N, C-alpha and C positions, 0 to 999 in steps of 0.2 A: 582332273575335268578328264583325262584319260580312261577312266572306271567306267565316265556314264557313257560316252559312248560306246563302248564296250555290252552296258547295259542295252543301249539304245540297239547294237546291233541287235543283242540274244530275243530284245524284246522284237523285231519285224521278225524275226526268223522260230515264232512262238515259244521257244525257249524260256517262258516264264520263269522256271523256280528258278532254275539257274541261274537268273536275269535278277531276279530278289536278293540271292544269294552273292553275288556279286555289286550289288549298291545297299546292302549291308559292311560292305567294307569301306567304303567310299568317306575319307575323310574330312573334308568340309561337309557343314549341315547344310546350305545351300543345297549345294549338287547333289548330295543325297536326300534329302529331300524329296530335289523336279527327279533324282533319276527313282526312287519309289511311287513317284507320282503316275509318271509313263508306264512302269508296270502294274498297277492298280486301276489303272487308262484300261491295258490292253487284258487284262484277268476279265473287266467288264465287263469287255465290250464282246467276251469269246467268254461269260455268263459263269465265270468261278464269283457269284457271288462274297461269299462269305473268304476268298483270299487276296478277293477285291478289297475287301475292308481294312483287314491285316494290313495289307500295304498303302491304302490311305493312312492309317493306323501309324505306320509306322509316317511316312512323310509329315506327319503335323507333331510326329514327336522330334523330329528329323528340325523341319522347323522352328519348333521351340525354342529351341536351339541356338538358336544365331539373333549373334550380339548386337546386330544395331536393330532398335526397335523399326523403324521405317521398312527397313531388307525382310521383317520379319516378321512384318504388319501384309506384305505386301503378299510372298507365300504363303504366308497362312488364307490369303484371302483366294489366292486361285487357287486353292488349294480347297477349302468353299468350294466358290465355285466347280472344279471338275466333279466333285463327288458328289454338289446339286444335277452335273448332268447326266451323270452316273446311276440317279437312280438314291443317294447314300444323304435322305432329307433328313433323317436325323443325325448326321454325323455330321453333314454340312453345315445346320445349326453350332452345334459346338465350332467347328475349327469359324464361322465368322465371330462368334460372340472372343473366340483368344485372338482371332486379326483385332477386333474394334479392344483389349486391354493392350496389345500389342499397338498400334496406332495413337490413343492413349497417352502413354508412353513418351512421344518423341517430344522433344522443348522445344521446337521450333512450330510456333504455332500457327506462323502458314503451310505450313511440309503438315504438323498434324489435321489442319482443315481438308486441306486437297485427301491424304488417306482417306480421312471419316469416311469423307464424301465418296468417294472411290469403292470403298467398302457398302457405303449403302444406294449403290447403284446397285455392287455385286448381288446384294441384298434382292433388290429390288423383280431384276432381274429373274434371281431365283424363287422368289413370288413369296419372301417371307416380309412381307409390308411392317409386319408388328416395328424388326427389328430392324426394318430400315429406318422405319418414321427413328426409333429409337437413336441410327448413328446417324441420320443430317441435321438433327437436334445437338449435336455433339459434332457435330463439323459448325453448324452456325458458332455454337458456343467459339473451337476456335478460334475461328473467322475473327469475330468480337474480340480477339486478346491483341492480333496482329496490326500495330500501332501505328505503318503510316497505313489512313487515310484512304490514298489510292489502291493501296496494294486488297487493302479489308471489303474497297467496295466490290471492287475484281468479283475477291473469291466472293461474299456474296451473292456477288451476280449468278456466278456459277454451281453455287450450289443452291440459289432457282430458281436456274435450266435444269439439271439434277431431278428437280423435287419435281418438277411440271408433269417431265417426260415416268416418272415413274408415277403421274395422276397424283398427286399431293400438290395442287392448284391452291387451294388454302397456306399451308406450312407457305408453300413457294410465293404465293407475295406477300405474305407477311416478308419472307426473307429478302426478295424487295425492298420493300420501304425500309427495308436497314441498309441497303445497300444505299439508298438513295439517300439518310438519312448522312453519313460517313462521304458519300461524295460530299455534300456541302456541303460539310465543316472544313 
């Protein structure tokens, strides 16, 4: 955490190359990924597109080394969102796909469905509707695996609301129907 703090200070002072060097020395994969992301965002804002892209790639590489699938999926999703905001659309798509892959490895169906729904919402926000639809469908599948009917119904309603907010009203209606069926059991 101490090295990440140093990276943040260097970023605020505009010493981006030095910040990148320090970020490479961070042992914890999650902190290293966050530090690279901080540098990448600053580089993108400074118009250093190529260097920002490289720092984002370092952030993705570090995130993929996070052991827990849930933590890995969240970190990859967050990096994908930042990449999309920085105009790195093609790389953001790759990062979203990596986040989906990580989320699908989460064993607990309730947690998996929540992670997939959050990734889908982030994809929709980044205007990646084709991929968002796929992620929403995966979230629905995971939600239907939840054993407890009340939790299953609640998760399905949450996914339906997210789908509706993303403009996917037809899919949202189907998800609401699934939620009603689960609630009636």
